[in-house]
BAMI-578502 format. One record per residue: residue number from 1; x, y, z of N, C-alpha, C in turn. Coordinates in steps of 0.1 Angstrom, whole numbers, plus 5000, padded with zeros to 4 digits. Each point is the difference from the previous one (the first is absolute). Example, Ala and Ser with C-alpha at 12.3 -4.5 7.8 and 13.67 -1.06 7.14 Angstrom:
1,5132,4943,5078,4991,5012,5000,5009,5012,5000
2,4996,5011,4993,5009,5011,5000,4992,5011,5008
// end
This chain:
1,1176,8835,3487,5014,5001,5001,5007,4994,4987
2,5009,5006,4994,5007,4996,4989,5013,4993,5004
3,5004,4989,4994,5012,4993,5002,5009,5002,4988
4,5013,5001,5003,5010,5001,4989,5012,4990,5005
5,4998,4987,4996,5011,4991,5004,5013,5003,4993
6,5011,4996,5005,5013,5002,4994,5004,4987,4994
7,5010,5000,4990,5006,4989,4994,4990,4991,4994
8,5000,4987,5003,4990,4990,4995,4990,4996,5010
9,4998,5008,5010,4990,4998,5011,4986,5002,4994
10,4990,4994,5007,4986,5003,4996,4991,4998,5012
11,4989,5006,5000,4990,4999,5011,4988,4992,4994
12,4995,4991,5009,4989,4991,4995,4989,5001,5011
13,4988,5001,4995,4988,5000,5008,4995,4985,4999
14,4999,4994,5011,4996,4985,5000,4985,4999,4998
15,4997,4990,4991,4986,4997,4997,4995,4991,5012
16,4987,5002,5004,4995,4991,5011,5001,4986,4996
17,5005,4992,5011,5001,4985,4998,4987,4993,5002
18,4998,4989,4992,4988,4992,5002,5002,4991,5013
19,4992,5002,5010,5001,4993,5013,4990,4988,5000
20,4991,4999,4991,4990,4990,4999,4999,4994,4987
21,5000,4986,4999,4999,4994,4987,4986,5001,4995
22,4997,4997,4987,4987,5001,4994,4990,4991,5007
23,5004,4989,5007,4992,4991,5007,4997,5005,5014
24,5007,5011,5005,4997,5006,5013,5011,4996,5010
25,5010,4993,4996,5011,4996,5010,5009,5012,5003
26,5002,5003,5012,5009,5012,5004,5014,4995,5000
27,5009,5008,4994,5014,4996,4999,5008,5008,5009
28,5007,4995,5009,5008,5007,5010,5012,5006,4993
29,5007,5011,5006,5012,5006,4994,5012,4991,5000
30,5000,4990,5009,5011,4991,5001,4999,4988,4991
31,4990,4999,4992,4997,4988,4992,5011,4999,4989
32,5004,5011,4994,5009,4999,4989,5012,5010,5001
33,5011,4996,5005,5011,5009,5003,5006,5006,4987
34,5000,4993,4989,5006,5005,4988,4989,5006,4991
35,4989,5004,5005,4990,5006,4992,5004,5012,4993
36,4995,5002,4987,5004,5011,4992,4989,5011,5003
37,5004,5012,4999,4992,5011,5003,4998,5009,4987
38,4987,5005,4998,4997,5008,4988,4999,5015,5005
39,5005,5009,4993,4998,5014,5004,5001,5009,4988
40,4997,5013,5002,5000,5010,4990,5011,5010,5002
41,5008,5002,4990,5012,5009,5001,4994,5014,5000
42,5004,5009,5011,4996,5013,5001,5010,5011,4998
43,5013,4995,5000,5012,5009,4997,5011,4992,4995
44,5008,5006,4991,5011,4993,4994,5012,5009,5000
45,5012,4996,5003,5012,5007,4999,5004,5002,4985
46,5010,5008,4998,5005,5002,4986,5008,4988,4994
47,5005,4991,5008,5008,4989,4995,5014,5000,5006
48,5006,4989,5000,5014,4998,5005,5011,5006,4990
49,5010,5005,5005,5011,5004,4992,5009,4988,4997
50,5004,4999,4987,5009,4989,4996,5014,5004,5002
51,5010,4992,4996,5014,5004,5002,5005,5012,4992
52,4993,5003,4989,5003,5011,4992,4993,5013,5004
53,4992,4999,5010,4993,5012,5005,4987,5003,4993
54,4995,4990,4992,4987,5002,4993,4989,4993,5009
55,4988,5005,4999,4989,4994,5008,4994,4988,4992
56,4998,4989,5007,4994,4988,4994,4985,5003,5002
57,4992,4999,4989,4986,5003,5002,4992,4989,5009
58,4990,5005,5007,4993,4991,5009,4990,4992,4991
59,4998,4987,5003,4991,4992,4992,4986,5001,5005
60,4998,5006,5012,4986,5002,5006,4997,5015,5000
61,4987,5003,4999,4996,5014,5001,4988,5002,5009
62,4997,5012,5004,4989,5003,5009,4987,4994,4994
63,4992,4994,5009,4987,4994,4997,5002,4985,4995
64,5011,4995,4999,5003,4986,4996,4995,4991,5012
65,4994,4989,4997,4996,4990,5011,5011,4990,5000
66,5007,4998,5011,5012,4991,5000,4999,4989,5010
67,5007,4990,4998,5001,4988,5009,5014,5001,5007
68,5000,4997,5013,5013,5000,5006,4999,4991,5012
69,5012,4996,5006,5000,4991,5012,4997,5008,5012
70,4993,4993,5009,4995,5007,5012,5011,5007,5008
71,5012,4994,5001,5010,5006,5009,5011,5007,4992
72,4997,5004,4988,5010,5007,4992,5001,5015,5004
73,4991,5008,4997,5000,5015,5003,4998,5002,5015
74,5004,5012,5004,4998,5005,5014,4986,5007,5001
75,4993,4998,5012,4987,5006,5002,5003,5013,5007
76,4993,5011,4996,5001,5013,5006,4985,5005,5002
77,4998,5010,5009,4987,5006,5001,5002,5015,4999
78,4992,5006,4991,5000,5014,4998,4986,5006,5000
79,4997,5009,5009,4987,5005,5002,4989,4990,5001
80,5003,4990,5009,4991,4989,5004,4997,4991,4988
81,5009,4999,4990,4998,4991,4989,5013,4992,4998
82,4998,4987,4998,5011,4991,4999,5005,4998,4986
83,5013,5002,4998,5006,4997,4986,5012,4991,5002
84,5004,4994,4989,5012,4992,4999,5010,5007,4992
85,5012,5001,5004,5011,5007,4993,5010,4989,4997
86,5004,4999,4987,5010,4990,4996,5007,5004,4988
87,5008,4991,4995,5008,5002,4988,4992,4994,4989
88,5004,5003,4988,4994,4994,4988,5002,4985,5000
89,5011,4996,5006,5003,4985,5000,4991,4992,5009
90,4993,5007,5009,4989,4993,5009,4988,4995,4992
91,4998,5007,4988,4988,4997,4992,5003,4987,4992
92,4990,4991,5001,5001,4987,4992,4993,5001,4987
93,4989,5007,4999,4993,5002,4987,4991,5011,5000
94,4997,5005,4989,4989,5010,4997,4988,4993,4996
95,4989,5001,5006,4987,4994,4997,4993,5008,4989
96,4997,4995,4989,4992,5007,4989,4986,4996,5000
// end
């Protein structure tokens, strides 16, 4: 399925979280409420319109690996696969 987000929205596929430390300790989901999440951008909108009607270019592109807060974007499920949908402002950093 192809996605075509509008404005400055983007779709993110979440990378699997590490649930166990290197020493074998299992980390519960409730351990870190402010945990940052890493994901791969799978679709990007054309950008937000500014006051003059021009499009501001997006700073992220498809296939970028990004860092974002856990509760920033909204979670949706399409064809039994979970994605996060958010604004460009939800992204904290691009991981290179």
